[in-house]
C-alpha positions as CSV (number, residue, x, y, z in Angstrom):
1,M,-1.7,-12.2,18.9
2,R,-2.8,-8.7,17.7
3,I,-2.2,-7.6,14.1
4,F,-1.8,-4.1,13.3
5,A,-1.7,-2.3,9.9
6,D,-1.8,1.3,8.9
7,S,-4.4,2.5,6.5
8,A,-1.6,2.9,3.5
9,C,-1.9,-1.3,2.8
10,D,-5.4,0.1,0.9
11,L,-7.4,-2.7,2.5
12,P,-11.0,-1.6,2.7
13,K,-13.1,-0.6,5.7
14,E,-15.1,-3.9,5.8
15,F,-11.9,-5.7,6.1
16,Y,-11.3,-4.4,9.4
17,E,-14.9,-4.6,10.5
18,T,-14.9,-8.7,9.8
19,N,-11.1,-9.3,10.7
20,P,-9.1,-8.8,14.0
21,V,-6.7,-6.5,12.5
22,T,-6.6,-3.2,14.2
23,L,-6.5,-0.2,11.9
24,I,-4.0,2.6,12.6
25,P,-4.9,5.9,10.1
26,L,-2.9,7.9,8.5
27,R,-4.1,11.6,8.2
28,V,-5.1,13.4,5.2
29,Q,-5.9,17.1,5.0
30,I,-8.4,19.1,2.3
31,E,-7.8,22.6,2.8
32,E,-8.5,23.5,6.8
33,A,-9.8,20.3,7.4
34,E,-8.2,16.8,8.6
35,Y,-9.7,13.4,8.4
36,L,-8.5,9.9,9.6
37,D,-7.9,7.6,6.2
38,V,-10.6,5.0,6.2
39,E,-12.4,6.2,9.3
40,T,-13.5,9.6,8.9
41,I,-12.9,10.1,5.1
42,N,-13.0,7.7,2.0
43,S,-10.8,7.9,-1.2
44,T,-13.9,8.8,-3.4
45,E,-13.8,12.2,-1.8
46,V,-10.5,12.8,-1.9
47,Y,-10.7,12.0,-5.5
48,A,-13.4,14.5,-5.9
49,A,-11.3,16.8,-3.9
50,I,-8.6,16.5,-6.6
51,R,-10.8,16.6,-9.8
52,S,-12.0,20.2,-8.3
53,G,-8.6,21.6,-7.9
54,K,-8.0,21.1,-4.4
55,H,-4.4,19.4,-3.3
56,P,-5.0,17.0,-0.5
57,K,-2.0,16.6,1.7
58,T,-1.3,13.7,4.2
59,S,0.7,13.1,7.5
60,Q,1.8,10.0,9.4
61,A,-0.2,8.2,11.7
62,S,-0.9,9.7,15.2
63,P,1.8,9.5,17.6
64,E,-1.0,9.1,20.5
65,Q,-2.8,6.6,18.9
66,F,0.6,4.3,19.0
67,I,0.7,5.3,22.5
68,T,-2.7,4.1,23.7
69,L,-2.5,0.8,21.4
70,F,0.7,-0.1,22.7
71,E,-0.2,0.6,26.0
72,E,-3.1,-1.7,26.0
73,L,-1.2,-4.5,24.3
74,A,1.3,-4.5,27.0
75,K,-1.3,-4.6,29.8
76,S,-2.8,-7.3,27.9
77,G,-0.2,-9.6,28.2
78,E,-0.4,-10.6,24.3
79,E,1.8,-10.2,21.6
80,G,2.0,-7.9,18.8
81,L,2.8,-7.4,15.0
82,Y,2.6,-4.3,13.2
83,I,3.3,-4.5,9.6
84,A,4.1,-0.8,8.8
85,F,4.1,1.4,5.4
86,S,7.3,1.8,3.9
87,S,9.7,3.9,5.8
88,E,10.9,5.5,2.5
89,L,7.6,7.0,1.9
90,S,6.3,7.6,5.3
91,G,7.5,8.6,8.8
92,T,4.8,6.3,10.4
93,H,7.3,3.3,10.6
94,N,10.2,5.1,12.8
95,S,7.5,7.1,15.0
96,A,6.0,3.6,15.8
97,V,9.6,2.2,16.7
98,M,10.3,5.4,18.8
99,I,6.9,5.2,20.7
100,R,7.4,1.0,21.3
101,D,10.9,1.8,22.7
102,Q,9.0,4.7,25.0
103,V,6.5,2.5,26.0
104,L,8.7,-0.4,26.8
105,E,10.5,1.9,29.8
106,E,7.1,2.3,31.6
107,Y,5.8,-1.3,30.6
108,P,9.0,-3.9,29.6
109,Q,6.5,-6.8,29.2
110,L,5.5,-5.2,25.7
111,K,5.8,-7.8,23.3
112,L,5.7,-6.0,19.7
113,T,7.0,-6.9,16.6
114,I,7.1,-3.7,13.8
115,I,8.1,-4.7,10.3
116,D,9.2,-2.1,8.1
117,S,7.2,-3.7,4.6
118,K,8.9,-1.2,2.4
119,C,5.7,-1.8,0.4
120,A,3.0,0.3,-0.1
121,S,-1.0,0.0,-1.3
122,L,-1.9,-3.6,-2.0
123,G,1.4,-4.9,-1.9
124,Y,1.2,-4.1,1.8
125,G,-2.0,-4.8,1.9
126,L,-1.2,-8.9,0.7
127,L,1.3,-8.9,3.7
128,V,-1.2,-7.7,6.0
129,K,-3.7,-10.6,4.8
130,D,-1.0,-13.1,4.7
131,A,-0.3,-12.5,8.2
132,L,-3.9,-13.0,9.1
133,R,-4.1,-16.1,7.3
134,L,-1.2,-17.4,9.6
135,Q,-2.2,-16.5,12.7
136,K,-5.4,-18.2,12.1
137,A,-3.5,-21.2,11.3
138,G,-1.7,-20.9,14.5
139,E,1.6,-20.3,13.4
140,P,3.7,-18.8,16.3
141,L,4.9,-15.1,16.0
142,E,8.6,-16.0,15.1
143,R,7.4,-18.0,11.9
144,I,4.8,-15.4,11.3
145,E,7.4,-12.6,11.0
146,E,9.9,-14.6,9.1
147,I,7.6,-15.4,6.4
148,I,6.2,-12.0,6.3
149,R,9.6,-10.2,5.8
150,F,10.4,-12.9,3.1
151,K,7.4,-11.9,1.3
152,A,7.9,-8.4,1.6
153,A,11.1,-8.5,0.5
154,H,10.0,-10.5,-3.3
155,M,6.6,-8.2,-3.2
156,E,6.9,-6.4,-7.2
157,H,4.6,-3.1,-7.5
158,L,4.4,-2.0,-10.9
159,F,2.2,1.2,-11.3
160,T,1.3,4.1,-13.6
161,V,-0.8,7.6,-13.0
162,E,-3.0,8.8,-15.2
163,D,-1.9,12.6,-14.9
164,L,2.0,13.3,-14.3
165,D,0.6,16.6,-12.9
166,Y,-0.4,14.6,-9.5
167,M,3.2,13.5,-9.3
168,A,4.5,16.9,-10.0
169,R,2.7,18.6,-7.0
170,G,4.2,15.8,-5.0
171,G,7.9,16.7,-6.3
172,R,8.2,13.0,-8.0
173,V,8.8,14.3,-11.5
174,S,9.6,17.9,-12.8
175,K,6.7,20.5,-13.6
176,A,8.0,20.8,-17.4
177,S,7.9,17.0,-17.5
178,A,4.4,16.6,-16.7
179,F,3.6,19.2,-19.2
180,I,5.1,17.6,-22.2
181,G,3.8,14.1,-20.7
182,G,0.2,15.4,-20.9
183,L,0.8,16.7,-24.5
184,L,2.3,13.2,-25.8
185,N,-0.1,11.2,-23.7
186,I,2.8,9.8,-22.1
187,K,2.6,7.4,-19.3
188,P,5.3,6.8,-16.9
189,L,5.6,3.1,-15.6
190,L,7.1,2.7,-12.1
191,H,8.0,0.2,-9.5
192,V,9.4,0.3,-5.9
193,E,12.7,-0.5,-5.2
194,D,13.9,-1.0,-1.3
195,G,10.8,1.1,-0.3
196,K,11.5,3.8,-2.7
197,L,9.6,5.0,-5.9
198,V,11.8,4.6,-8.8
199,P,10.9,5.2,-12.6
200,I,11.0,2.1,-15.0
201,E,9.8,3.6,-18.3
202,K,7.5,5.7,-20.5
203,L,5.4,4.7,-22.9
204,R,3.0,6.5,-25.1
205,G,-0.5,5.4,-24.8
206,R,-2.7,2.8,-22.6
207,K,-2.6,-0.3,-24.7
208,K,1.2,-0.1,-25.2
209,L,1.5,0.4,-21.5
210,M,-0.6,-2.5,-20.4
211,K,1.3,-4.5,-22.7
212,R,4.3,-3.7,-21.1
213,I,3.1,-4.5,-17.5
214,L,2.2,-8.0,-18.8
215,E,5.7,-8.1,-20.3
216,L,7.3,-7.0,-16.9
217,M,5.2,-9.4,-14.9
218,E,6.1,-12.6,-17.1
219,E,9.6,-11.3,-16.7
220,R,9.7,-10.9,-12.7
221,G,7.0,-13.1,-11.3
222,E,7.7,-16.5,-10.1
223,R,5.0,-19.3,-11.0
224,L,2.2,-16.5,-11.4
225,H,-0.6,-19.3,-11.8
226,E,0.0,-20.1,-8.1
227,Q,-0.4,-16.5,-6.7
228,I,-3.0,-14.2,-5.7
229,I,-2.6,-11.0,-7.8
230,A,-3.4,-7.7,-6.4
231,I,-4.8,-4.9,-8.7
232,S,-5.2,-1.2,-6.8
233,H,-6.8,1.8,-8.7
234,G,-7.4,5.2,-8.4
235,D,-11.0,5.6,-8.9
236,D,-11.2,3.6,-12.1
237,E,-12.7,0.2,-11.9
238,A,-13.3,0.1,-15.5
239,L,-9.5,-0.1,-16.1
240,A,-8.7,-2.2,-13.3
241,L,-11.4,-4.9,-14.5
242,E,-9.4,-4.4,-18.0
243,M,-6.1,-5.3,-16.4
244,K,-7.8,-8.2,-14.4
245,T,-9.0,-9.9,-17.4
246,M,-5.7,-9.5,-19.5
247,I,-3.8,-10.9,-16.2
248,E,-6.4,-13.7,-16.0
249,E,-6.3,-14.7,-19.8
250,T,-2.5,-14.6,-19.8
251,F,-1.4,-16.1,-16.5
252,Q,-4.5,-17.9,-15.1
253,P,-3.6,-16.7,-11.5
254,K,-5.1,-18.3,-8.5
255,Q,-6.7,-15.1,-7.8
256,V,-7.1,-11.4,-8.7
257,E,-8.0,-9.3,-6.1
258,I,-9.2,-5.6,-6.9
259,H,-9.5,-2.4,-4.3
260,V,-9.2,1.1,-4.9
261,I,-6.1,3.0,-3.8
262,G,-7.3,4.8,-0.3
263,S,-7.4,8.1,0.9
264,A,-3.6,8.6,2.0
265,V,-1.8,7.1,-1.0
266,G,-4.4,8.3,-3.5
267,S,-3.7,12.0,-2.6
268,H,-0.2,11.6,-4.1
269,A,-1.2,9.1,-7.0
270,G,-4.2,10.9,-8.0
271,P,-7.3,9.8,-9.9
272,G,-6.8,7.0,-12.8
273,T,-3.7,5.3,-11.1
274,L,-3.4,1.8,-11.9
275,A,-1.0,-0.5,-9.6
276,I,-0.2,-4.1,-9.8
277,F,1.3,-6.5,-7.0
278,F,2.9,-10.0,-7.4
279,A,5.4,-11.9,-6.0
280,N,8.9,-12.3,-7.6
281,Q,10.0,-15.1,-5.5
282,L,7.7,-17.9,-3.7
283,Q,8.5,-19.4,-0.5
284,P,10.5,-22.8,-1.1
């Protein structure tokens, strides 16, 4: 079985180099130049561009790459599983489904399951790693699909951005709100609901924000001490490590995993973003 993942799962390049997961890169454009997320640009370059006043744009994965990968899968006779970035945040999932249906016309033997994760960043990345673990354990595709769909439906995302201006550029908040937020040191706290970005509340100051994140984890998480919790950050490792320490001291989880937010997601979230991912329900 082949596993496919797009770069919005924010797993590092080394993950793909050391594991049998095929990367499908989203595209990032900075001024006139276009790059492939993970493959030809890294997030450090994107954050540096944003800090210098540039406004990166992103686009979904290449249809040509989907065609090539899906035809290769059909010819190989293997089964495939593509866990995709939330369809509410990118057109990549819908393009993959459309191209799979096209490839099926010529290659009716194609066996490819596509899951709309309704997740982003490491919330999505945890699903990819779970699928890989289940594959290595010898689980059949049907069982892996069942488990991943359950985990996707119960993945919590809690995140904040350092500067509301980045979200204002993407239309997430009004420019007036962004200006006032910056003046008052107001930090927005958001989550993902059915694949969409949804604001929870605004808090003044980082300390109050981080304390509130812990409170929401307590309210929403199930048996956090048994979980692998993920933290992704927008080029602010010190903040991520501070959050990790607080989580470990409060919940004693099995593991806390940290990665930088990738180029595609980071182009919209901006430097200083902090995101935490955990399950609100574990499988029985």
